[in-house]
C-alpha positions as a Markdown table, in Angstrom:
| # | Residue | x | y | z |
|---|---|---|---|---|
| 1 | Met | 25.9 | 111.3 | 138.0 |
| 2 | Ser | 22.1 | 111.0 | 139.1 |
| 3 | Thr | 21.3 | 111.2 | 142.8 |
| 4 | Arg | 20.1 | 107.5 | 142.8 |
| 5 | Glu | 23.8 | 106.5 | 141.7 |
| 6 | Gln | 25.2 | 109.1 | 144.6 |
| 7 | Asn | 23.0 | 107.6 | 147.2 |
| 8 | Gly | 23.5 | 103.8 | 146.2 |
| 9 | Asp | 20.7 | 101.6 | 144.9 |
| 10 | Pro | 18.7 | 99.6 | 147.5 |
| 11 | Asp | 19.2 | 96.4 | 145.8 |
| 12 | Val | 23.1 | 97.0 | 146.1 |
| 13 | Gly | 22.5 | 98.0 | 149.8 |
| 14 | Ala | 20.9 | 94.5 | 150.2 |
| 15 | Ala | 23.4 | 92.5 | 148.3 |
| 16 | Tyr | 26.1 | 93.9 | 150.6 |
| 17 | Leu | 24.2 | 93.0 | 153.5 |
| 18 | Ala | 23.8 | 89.8 | 152.4 |
| 19 | Phe | 27.6 | 89.5 | 151.6 |
| 20 | Thr | 28.2 | 90.8 | 155.2 |
| 21 | Leu | 26.3 | 87.5 | 156.3 |
| 22 | Leu | 27.9 | 85.3 | 154.3 |
| 23 | Ser | 31.3 | 86.5 | 155.3 |
| 24 | Leu | 30.6 | 86.3 | 158.7 |
| 25 | Leu | 29.5 | 82.7 | 158.3 |
| 26 | Val | 32.5 | 81.7 | 156.3 |
| 27 | Leu | 34.7 | 83.2 | 159.7 |
| 28 | Ala | 32.3 | 81.0 | 161.9 |
| 29 | Asn | 33.9 | 78.2 | 159.4 |
| 30 | Val | 30.6 | 77.3 | 157.7 |
| 31 | Lys | 31.4 | 75.8 | 153.9 |
| 32 | Lys | 34.1 | 78.1 | 153.9 |
| 33 | Pro | 35.5 | 76.9 | 149.9 |
| 34 | Met | 31.8 | 77.5 | 148.6 |
| 35 | Ala | 31.3 | 81.0 | 150.3 |
| 36 | Gly | 34.5 | 81.9 | 149.1 |
| 37 | Ala | 33.4 | 81.0 | 145.5 |
| 38 | Val | 30.3 | 83.1 | 146.0 |
| 39 | Leu | 32.4 | 86.0 | 147.1 |
| 40 | Leu | 35.1 | 85.5 | 144.5 |
| 41 | Val | 32.4 | 85.5 | 141.6 |
| 42 | Phe | 30.9 | 89.2 | 142.9 |
| 43 | Asn | 34.2 | 90.3 | 144.2 |
| 44 | Phe | 35.7 | 90.1 | 140.8 |
| 45 | Leu | 33.0 | 91.3 | 138.8 |
| 46 | His | 32.5 | 94.2 | 140.8 |
| 47 | Phe | 36.2 | 95.0 | 140.4 |
| 48 | Val | 36.0 | 94.4 | 136.9 |
| 49 | Tyr | 33.3 | 97.0 | 136.6 |
| 50 | His | 35.1 | 99.7 | 138.5 |
| 51 | Leu | 38.4 | 99.3 | 136.2 |
| 52 | Thr | 36.1 | 100.4 | 133.3 |
| 53 | Met | 34.6 | 103.1 | 135.6 |
| 54 | Leu | 37.8 | 104.7 | 136.6 |
| 55 | His | 37.5 | 107.6 | 134.5 |
| 56 | Met | 34.8 | 109.3 | 136.8 |
| 57 | Tyr | 37.1 | 109.5 | 139.8 |
| 58 | Glu | 39.7 | 111.7 | 140.7 |
| 59 | Pro | 42.9 | 110.0 | 141.0 |
| 60 | Pro | 43.2 | 109.3 | 144.7 |
| 61 | Asp | 39.7 | 107.6 | 144.3 |
| 62 | Gln | 41.1 | 105.7 | 141.1 |
| 63 | Val | 44.0 | 104.2 | 143.4 |
| 64 | Leu | 41.6 | 103.3 | 146.2 |
| 65 | Asn | 39.3 | 101.8 | 144.2 |
| 66 | Val | 41.9 | 99.6 | 142.6 |
| 67 | Val | 43.8 | 98.8 | 145.6 |
| 68 | Leu | 40.7 | 97.9 | 147.9 |
| 69 | Leu | 38.9 | 95.9 | 145.1 |
| 70 | Ser | 42.0 | 94.3 | 144.4 |
| 71 | Leu | 42.4 | 93.0 | 148.1 |
| 72 | Leu | 38.9 | 91.9 | 148.0 |
| 73 | Val | 39.9 | 89.4 | 144.9 |
| 74 | Val | 42.3 | 88.2 | 146.9 |
| 75 | Met | 40.9 | 87.5 | 150.3 |
| 76 | Ser | 38.1 | 86.0 | 148.3 |
| 77 | Ile | 40.7 | 83.9 | 146.7 |
| 78 | Met | 41.9 | 82.8 | 149.8 |
| 79 | Leu | 38.6 | 81.4 | 151.1 |
| 80 | Val | 38.6 | 79.2 | 148.4 |
| 81 | Ile | 42.4 | 77.5 | 148.8 |
| 82 | Pro | 41.7 | 75.0 | 151.1 |
| 83 | Ala | 43.5 | 75.2 | 154.4 |
| 84 | Arg | 46.0 | 72.7 | 155.5 |
| 85 | Arg | 45.7 | 70.2 | 158.1 |
| 86 | Thr | 48.0 | 70.0 | 160.5 |
| 87 | Glu | 48.0 | 66.3 | 162.6 |
């Protein structure tokens, strides 16, 4: 693993900061389904990528990667589903 991979790519860090802002906007109910769709695409592709890289990690890290990244996908799906309106 290269030093750049270990320390993280600055572009990836910028993407995570942008997604953090998007998540905060979602929590404030600004365009929730649209933001959820954006997060779903990112989180799903990120999850699939890490599934192909599990061989690089020790077993505890493999489990954590699968569990936590799949939870992000599930939470993203929940943002896309419209909330029921109670009247």
